[in-house]
C-alpha positions in Angstrom: 20.2 90.9 29.3 20.3 87.1 29.1 16.8 87.1 27.5 17.7 89.7 25.0 20.8 87.7 23.9 18.7 84.7 23.3 16.2 86.7 21.3 18.9 88.1 19.1 20.3 84.7 18.5 17.0 83.3 17.4 16.5 86.1 14.9 20.0 85.9 13.5 19.9 82.2 12.5 16.9 80.3 11.3 17.8 77.3 13.4 19.8 76.4 16.4 20.7 73.3 18.3 18.6 71.9 21.0 19.5 72.7 24.5 20.2 69.1 25.3 23.0 68.9 22.8 21.3 66.7 20.2 21.5 67.1 16.5 17.8 67.9 16.1 17.1 71.4 14.8 14.2 73.7 15.6 13.0 75.3 12.5 11.1 78.6 12.3 7.6 78.0 10.9 7.3 81.5 9.6 10.2 81.0 7.2 8.9 79.7 3.9 12.2 78.4 2.6 12.9 76.3 5.6 9.4 74.9 5.5 9.7 73.9 1.9 13.1 72.2 2.4 11.7 70.1 5.3 8.7 69.1 3.2 11.0 68.0 0.4 13.2 66.0 2.7 10.2 64.2 4.2 8.8 63.5 0.8 12.1 62.1 -0.5 12.4 59.8 2.6 8.8 58.5 2.1 8.8 58.2 -1.7 12.0 56.1 -2.1 10.7 52.8 -0.7 7.4 53.3 -2.5 9.1 53.6 -5.8 11.2 50.5 -5.1 8.1 48.6 -4.2 6.3 49.6 -7.4 9.4 48.6 -9.4 9.5 45.1 -7.8 5.8 44.6 -8.4 6.1 45.5 -12.0 8.7 42.8 -12.7 7.9 39.1 -13.5 7.3 36.7 -10.6 9.9 34.0 -10.3 7.4 31.1 -9.9 6.1 31.8 -13.4 9.5 31.2 -14.9 9.6 27.5 -13.7 9.2 24.8 -16.3 6.4 22.3 -16.1 8.7 19.4 -15.0 10.4 21.5 -12.3 7.1 22.7 -10.9 5.7 19.2 -11.0 8.6 18.0 -8.9 7.9 20.7 -6.4 4.3 19.7 -6.2 5.3 16.1 -5.5 5.8 17.0 -1.9 2.0 17.6 -1.5 -0.8 15.0 -1.5 -2.8 14.8 -4.7 -5.8 16.6 -3.4 -3.7 19.5 -2.3 -2.0 19.6 -5.7 -5.3 19.7 -7.5 -6.7 22.5 -5.3 -3.5 24.5 -5.7 -3.5 24.4 -9.5 -7.1 25.1 -9.9 -7.4 27.9 -7.3 -8.2 31.3 -9.1 -5.2 33.3 -8.0 -4.8 35.4 -11.1 -5.2 35.2 -14.9 -1.5 34.6 -15.3 -1.6 31.7 -12.8 -4.5 30.2 -14.8 -2.8 30.6 -18.1 0.5 29.3 -16.8 -0.4 26.3 -14.6 -4.2 25.6 -14.8 -4.9 25.3 -18.5 -1.7 23.8 -20.0 -1.9 20.0 -20.4 1.9 19.5 -20.1 1.9 20.1 -16.4 -1.1 17.8 -15.8 0.5 15.2 -18.0 3.7 15.3 -15.9 1.7 14.8 -12.7 -0.2 11.9 -14.2 2.7 9.9 -15.5 5.0 10.5 -12.5 4.8 9.3 -8.9 2.6 8.3 -7.2 0.3 7.4 -10.1 2.7 6.5 -12.9 0.0 6.3 -15.5 0.8 5.6 -19.1 0.4 8.5 -21.6 -2.9 8.6 -23.4 -2.7 8.2 -27.2 -4.2 11.0 -29.3 -3.8 13.9 -26.8 -0.1 14.5 -26.9 -0.6 17.5 -29.3 -3.4 19.0 -27.1 -1.7 21.9 -25.4 -4.7 23.6 -23.8 -8.1 22.5 -22.8 -11.3 24.2 -23.9 -10.6 27.2 -21.6 -13.7 26.5 -19.6 -13.5 24.8 -16.2 -16.6 22.8 -17.0 -14.7 21.1 -19.9 -11.1 20.8 -18.8 -8.3 18.9 -20.7 -7.9 15.2 -20.8 -5.0 14.9 -18.3 -6.6 17.4 -16.0 -9.7 15.2 -15.8 -7.5 12.2 -15.3 -5.7 13.8 -12.4 -8.9 15.0 -10.8 -10.1 11.3 -10.8 -6.8 10.1 -9.4 -6.9 12.7 -6.6 -10.5 11.8 -5.7 -9.5 8.1 -5.5 -6.5 8.9 -3.4 -8.5 11.0 -1.0 -11.2 8.3 -0.6 -8.6 5.6 0.0 -6.9 7.7 2.6 -10.2 8.0 4.5 -10.9 4.3 4.2 -7.4 3.4 5.4 -7.7 5.7 8.5 -11.1 4.1 9.4 -9.8 0.6 8.9 -6.7 1.2 11.1 -9.0 2.6 13.8 -11.2 -0.5 13.6 -14.2 1.4 12.6 -16.7 0.7 9.8 -16.4 3.2 6.9 -20.1 3.2 6.1 -21.0 6.8 6.6 -17.9 8.2 4.8 -18.0 5.7 2.0 -21.7 6.1 1.2 -21.2 9.8 0.5 -18.3 9.0 -1.8 -20.0 6.2 -3.7 -23.0 8.5 -4.7 -20.6 10.6 -6.7 -18.5 7.6 -7.9 -20.3 7.0 -11.2 -19.0 10.3 -12.7 -15.4 9.4 -11.9 -15.7 5.9 -13.3 -17.2 7.2 -16.5 -14.3 9.7 -16.9 -11.7 7.1 -16.1 -13.1 4.6 -18.7 -13.4 7.3 -21.3 -9.8 8.6 -20.8 -7.7 5.8 -19.5 -9.4 2.9 -21.3 -9.7 -0.7 -20.3 -12.3 -0.1 -17.6 -15.2 -1.4 -19.7 -14.1 -5.0 -19.4 -13.9 -4.8 -15.6 -16.1 -7.3 -13.7 -17.1 -4.9 -11.0 -19.0 -1.6 -11.5 -20.2 1.2 -9.3 -23.9 0.5 -10.0 -23.6 -3.1 -8.8 -21.8 -2.0 -5.7 -24.3 0.7 -4.8 -27.1 -1.8 -5.5 -25.6 -4.4 -3.3 -25.2 -1.8 -0.6 -28.7 -0.7 -0.7 -30.1 -4.2 -0.8 -27.9 -5.1 2.2 -29.2 -2.0 4.0 -32.8 -3.1 3.3 -32.1 -6.6 4.6 -30.6 -5.2 7.8 -33.6 -2.9 8.3 -36.1 -5.7 7.8 -34.2 -7.9 10.3 -34.3 -5.1 12.8 -38.0 -4.6 12.4 -38.7 -8.3 12.7 -36.7 -8.6 15.9 -38.3 -5.6 17.3 -41.8 -6.9 16.6 -41.1 -10.5 17.8 -39.2 -9.7 21.0 -40.3 -7.1 23.5 -38.0 -4.4 24.8 -35.3 -2.5 23.1 -34.4 -3.5 19.5 -30.7 -4.6 18.9 -28.5 -2.1 17.0 -28.3 -2.4 13.3 -25.1 -4.1 12.0 -23.5 -1.9 9.5 -22.5 -3.5 6.2 -18.8 -4.0 6.7 -18.3 -5.0 3.1 -19.0 -1.5 1.8 -15.3 -0.4 2.0 -14.0 -3.5 0.3 -16.5 -3.3 -2.5 -15.6 0.4 -3.1 -11.9 -0.4 -3.2 -12.5 -3.2 -5.7 -14.5 -0.7 -7.8 -11.5 1.6 -7.9 -9.3 -1.3 -9.0 -11.7 -2.0 -11.8 -11.9 1.7 -12.8 -8.1 2.1 -13.2 -6.8 -1.3 -14.3 -3.7 0.2 -16.1 -2.6 2.7 -13.5 0.0 1.2 -11.3 -0.2 3.9 -8.6 -4.0 3.4 -8.1 -3.6 -0.4 -8.0 -0.9 -0.1 -5.3 -3.0 2.3 -3.2 -5.9 -0.1 -3.3 -3.9 -3.2 -2.6 -2.3 -1.5 0.4 -5.7 -0.9 2.0 -7.0 -4.5 1.4 -5.0 -6.2 4.2 -6.4 -4.1 7.1 -9.9 -4.5 5.7 -9.6 -8.2 5.1 -8.2 -8.8 8.6 -11.7 -8.3 10.0 -13.7 -11.6 9.6 -17.0 -9.7 9.6 -16.0 -7.9 6.4 -14.7 -11.0 4.7 -17.9 -12.9 5.5 -20.0 -10.2 3.7 -17.8 -10.0 0.6 -17.4 -12.2 -2.5 -13.9 -13.7 -2.1 -14.0 -15.2 -5.6 -14.3 -11.7 -7.2 -11.6 -10.3 -5.1 -9.2 -13.1 -5.9 -10.0 -12.7 -9.6 -9.1 -9.0 -9.4 -5.9 -9.8 -7.6 -4.8 -12.3 -10.3 -5.7 -10.0 -13.1 -3.7 -7.1 -11.5 -0.7 -9.4 -11.1 -0.9 -10.3 -14.8 -1.5 -6.7 -16.0 1.7 -5.4 -14.3 4.2 -8.3 -14.6 7.3 -6.0 -14.2 6.1 -4.0 -11.2 7.6 -5.4 -8.0 5.5 -3.2 -5.7 2.3 -4.5 -7.3 3.5 -8.1 -6.7 4.4 -7.3 -3.1 1.0 -5.8 -2.2 -0.9 -8.5 -4.2 0.8 -11.2 -2.2 0.1 -9.3 1.1 -3.6 -9.0 0.2 -3.7 -12.7 -0.7 -2.3 -13.6 2.8 -5.4 -12.2 4.5 -7.8 -13.3 1.9 -6.8 -16.9 2.3 -6.5 -16.8 6.1 -9.0 -19.2 7.8 -11.9 -17.7 9.6 -11.8 -17.5 13.3 -8.1 -17.1 13.7 -7.2 -20.7 12.8 -3.7 -19.8 11.7 -1.5 -22.8 11.0 -4.2 -25.5 11.2 -4.9 -28.0 8.5 -8.3 -27.3 6.8 -10.8 -30.0 5.9 -14.0 -28.0 5.6 -14.2 -26.2 2.2 -16.0 -23.2 3.8 -13.1 -22.4 6.1 -10.7 -21.3 3.5 -10.5 -20.0 -0.1 -11.7 -22.2 -2.9 -11.6 -20.7 -6.4 -11.8 -22.2 -9.9 -8.4 -20.7 -10.8 -6.8 -22.4 -7.8 -8.8 -25.6 -8.2 -7.4 -26.0 -11.7 -3.9 -24.8 -10.7 -3.7 -21.8 -13.0 -3.8 -19.4 -10.0 -0.7 -21.0 -8.5 1.1 -20.8 -11.8 0.5 -17.0 -11.9 1.8 -16.6 -8.3 4.9 -18.7 -8.8 5.8 -17.1 -12.1 5.7 -13.7 -10.3 8.1 -15.0 -7.7 10.4 -16.3 -10.5 10.4 -13.0 -12.2 11.5 -11.1 -9.1 14.0 -13.6 -7.8 16.5 -10.7 -7.1 14.0 -8.9 -4.9 14.0 -10.1 -1.2 10.8 -8.4 -0.3 8.9 -10.1 -3.2 10.3 -13.5 -2.1 9.3 -12.9 1.5 5.7 -11.9 0.7 5.4 -14.6 -1.9 6.4 -17.3 0.7 4.0 -15.7 3.1 1.1 -16.0 0.7 1.8 -19.7 0.2 1.5 -20.4 4.0 -2.3 -20.3 4.2 -2.8 -21.7 0.7 -0.8 -24.8 1.6 -3.3 -25.5 4.4 -5.5 -27.2 1.9 -4.2 -30.5 0.7 -5.1 -30.0 -2.9 -3.5 -26.6 -3.0 -0.3 -27.9 -1.3 0.1 -30.5 -4.0 -0.4 -27.9 -6.7 2.4 -25.8 -5.1 4.7 -28.8 -5.0 4.0 -29.9 -8.6 4.4 -26.3 -10.0 7.8 -25.9 -8.5 6.9 -23.9 -5.4 9.2 -25.8 -3.1 12.2 -25.1 -5.3 11.4 -21.4 -5.4 11.2 -21.2 -1.6 14.5 -23.1 -1.1 16.2 -21.0 -3.7 15.1 -17.8 -1.9 16.2 -19.1 1.5 19.6 -20.0 0.1 20.1 -16.7 -1.7 18.9 -14.5 1.2 20.4 -16.5 4.1 20.9 -13.4 6.2 17.4 -11.9 5.6 15.2 -12.5 8.6 11.9 -11.9 6.8 12.8 -14.4 4.0 13.9 -17.0 6.4 10.9 -16.7 8.7 8.3 -16.7 5.8 10.1 -19.5 4.0 10.3 -21.7 7.1 6.6 -21.0 7.8 5.7 -22.2 4.3 7.9 -25.3 4.6 6.0 -26.4 7.7 2.9 -27.1 5.7 4.6 -28.2 2.5 6.7 -31.0 4.2 3.6 -32.6 5.8 2.7 -36.2 5.0 1.3 -36.7 1.5 -2.1 -38.3 1.4 -4.3 -39.1 -1.6 -2.1 -37.7 -4.4 -4.7 -36.8 -7.1 -2.0 -36.7 -9.8 -0.5 -40.2 -9.2 -2.5 -42.1 -11.7 -4.0 -39.3 -13.9 -2.9 -38.3 -17.3 -0.7 -35.3 -17.2 -1.4 -32.8 -20.0 0.1 -29.6 -18.6 3.7 -29.2 -19.7 4.5 -26.9 -16.7 3.3 -29.6 -14.2 6.0 -31.8 -12.8 5.6 -35.4 -13.9 6.8 -36.7 -10.5 4.6 -37.4 -7.6 4.6 -35.1 -4.5 6.4 -37.7 -2.4 9.2 -38.0 -5.0 9.5 -34.2 -5.2 9.8 -34.0 -1.4 12.3 -36.9 -1.1 14.7 -35.2 -3.6 14.6 -31.9 -1.6 14.9 -33.3 2.0 18.7 -32.8 2.2 18.4 -29.1 1.1 15.4 -28.5 3.5 17.3 -29.9 6.5 20.5 -28.0 5.8 18.7 -24.7 5.2 16.7 -25.2 8.5 19.9 -25.8 10.4 21.5 -22.8 8.8 18.5 -20.6 9.8 18.8 -21.8 13.4 22.6 -21.1 13.4 22.3 -17.6 11.9 19.4 -16.4 14.0 19.9 -17.9 17.4 18.6 -14.8 19.0 15.3 -14.9 17.1 12.7 -17.1 18.9 10.3 -17.2 16.0 12.8 -18.5 13.5 14.0 -21.1 16.0 10.4 -22.2 16.5 9.7 -22.5 12.8 13.0 -24.3 12.1 12.3 -26.9 14.8 8.8 -27.5 13.4 10.2 -28.2 10.0 12.7 -30.7 11.4 9.9 -32.2 13.6 7.7 -32.8 10.5 10.5 -34.3 8.6 11.3 -36.7 11.4 7.7 -38.1 11.3 8.6 -40.2 8.3 11.2 -43.0 8.9 12.4 -42.7 5.3 13.9 -39.3 6.0 15.8 -40.4 9.2 19.0 -41.4 7.3 19.2 -38.0 5.6 18.6 -36.1 8.9 21.2 -38.1 10.7 24.0 -37.0 8.3 22.9 -33.4 8.2 25.7 -31.3 9.7 25.0 -29.4 13.0 21.5 -30.9 13.3 22.1 -32.9 16.4 24.1 -30.0 18.0 21.3 -27.4 17.4 18.5 -29.7 18.6 20.4 -30.4 21.8 21.1 -26.7 22.3 17.4 -25.9 21.9 16.4 -28.6 24.4 18.8 -27.2 27.0 18.2 -23.5 26.5 14.7 -23.0 25.2 12.6 -24.6 28.0 10.5 -21.4 28.3 8.9 -22.2 24.9 7.2 -25.4 25.8 6.1 -26.4 22.3 9.5 -25.8 20.7 11.2 -27.7 23.5 8.9 -30.6 23.2 9.2 -30.8 19.3 13.0 -30.7 19.5 13.0 -33.5 22.1 10.6 -35.7 20.0 12.8 -35.2 16.9 15.9 -36.3 18.8 14.1 -39.3 20.2 12.9 -40.4 16.8 16.4 -40.0 15.4 17.8 -42.0 18.4 20.1 -39.2 19.4 18.6 -39.2 22.9 16.9 -41.8 25.0 14.7 -39.3 26.8 13.3 -35.9 25.9 
């Protein structure tokens, strides 16, 4: 009877609840109406998200609604090579028509950071290129050259920091460099008057390679056994960087990128021996004159000049008598180069970093007696003292300024301007000895102030004591040093507390003995 009741219930209703009590229904497959309703329900459930997806795809993509300036700002978070690849990738026809072809976006990228190029005259009304990737628009070609330069400089900088020669990587880049130089000279302008060219660099590289190969063959033929390894031409990277500087003379961003890489390259004496320092210095002075209002260009130019004028063999801080040990250039021999450097320091008197790097560049230049006298007569001493007085709490300015004063306050010998006719109006008519004598009270007081403000800095204490020691070598300055406030107190404190620095302790004791403040050191 129980089975018959279940059979009757199944025939009476087309569906019933599951025995477990859940809400799922068992439908009779022989019933056409129930089958059709289940199919409609399943189709409705599956078709709703599909219709929504089709509707969202048919609408406009939000990225295409961005303006060129907004999208250029978004792209500024990428490196230039990634930006160029992203804009030229064939995503869709709408992408190509919106971002790849219009010149306005490429123009925004060229004239903004990090390149800051000037707009090219005659192409402002050019909205699109030719439509062919083989003949793109003007600003797109410019940005492609900028991106190639930035990518190459990044590789050179990585190799320089790792103390490796960039020969293999740079040779591959230099082979394709002629195309980018021609594009830059045609679009940017001003590159035709550059003194360096890609052909000359490649020719010098190949000639140096041949010389190295011939030397290896000669040594292998003359001496038995294994031949010595071939010395790679370390000047390759420096020559390539100078070529980039010559190719984009009016683009501040490219100039800054190249100048930032020069210090780690010039730090290696092997590279500096194989390069022409005169051409590098000429390019630095031209760059400083082309961008007179750019503080970053001035900072990195001074920084590159520090390593370019550094004596070979690590002779930092030594007086140079041999002309081959330091930098001799016609611009510096005539004094015009110092005038360019000091004028840049005057223009950026309100920038502490420019003053610090400017004082640092004068340290090695003042090692040569003739250069030191040019710095004094063109007002370099007044500029250093003014910077130290204005930025009395800046550690970098005080350290670099004191370092430069050590060489500038040395004894004057053979003043070449003493009896010569003075025709340059910017040149001080006084002798170097007279210029120093007038500035001794300020030099002494600023040195004592640096020792007082930076008692916990051993390097500043060391440089300050050296300045006082050099001043005490001349008896004419003793009367001025004796009346300088806090001078005796600071020297006595250094003698008592800085015995671990033997040279500073000895210099302070000798200065006190000369000034008759102590009877023994």
